[in-house]
N, C-alpha and C positions, 0 to 999 in steps of 0.2 A: 641624697647624700652628695651626689656630684652636680646637683643643680645650683647655679649661682643664686645667691640671695640678693635681690634688688632692694635697696633701701627705699622706703616710702617717703615721699616729700610731704611735710605737714602742710595742710591747707592754710591760707592766710586767714587771720581773724580780724575782726573789726571792719570798718567801712573802707571800701576800695572805690576808686574813681574809675569810670569806664575810660578806655583809651580814646585819645583825641582823634578826630577824623581829619585826615590830611587830604586836602583838595589840590589837584594839580594846578599849576599856574603856568601861564604862557610866558616865554622868555622873549623880551623885545630888545634888540641890539640898540645901543645908544653910544654916543661919543665918549671916549674914555676921559676920566677926570684929569685935569692937568697935574703934572708931577709937582710935588712939594718943592719949593725953592729953598726951604730952610734945611741946611745940612746939619746933621748931628755931629758933634765933635768926635773924632776918633780917640779911642782910649790909648794912652801911652803905656799902660801897665802890661807886663807880660802875662800870658795865660796862666803860668805857674809861678807862684811867688816862692822863692827859696829863702827861707829864714835860716839863721845859723843852726837852729835845732834840726830843721829838715835836712840841711846839708850834712850835719853830723850823723843823723840817722841813716842817710843814704850811703855815706862812706862806711859807716859801721856795718850796715847790712851787706854791702859789697864785700867787705873784708871777711865777714863771717861766711858768705857763700864761697869765696875763694879758698879759705882755710878748710872748710868742710870738704870741698871738692878735692883739694890736694890730699887730705887724709884718706878719703875714699879711694882715690887713684893709687895711692901708695899701698893701701891694704890689698887692693886687687892685684897689684904687682907682686906683693909678698906671697899671696896665695898662688899665683901663677908660677913663681920661682920655686916655691915649696913643692908644688905638684910636679914640676919638671925634675927636680932633684930626687923626689921619691920614685918617679918613673925610671930614672937612670939607675938608682940603687936596686930597684926590683929587677931590671934587666941584668945587672951585674951579678946579683945573687942567683938568678935563674941560670945564667951561663956557667957560674962556678959549680952549681949543683949538677948541671948537665954533664960536666966533664968528669965527674967522679963515677 
């Protein structure tokens, strides 16, 4: 019950080729090849292309993030103010009851 069940791997079917034999080779140092004199032209395009659609999406996404963040912060502030006012009311009612 508590022993793990190890899946079994199916055996390959059909013809298989034996692994190739790799023979070690000796490394002989030689003179480095001369550097290529043909220079490739540098690209003048920026890495990121901003089309009007992508700019609009970027601005819209930023606006959505800012609006959602402002709403969440204002809700958190409302909850904190409500909790503080409830605590003050509870202390006031407790002190009034204690005086009687």
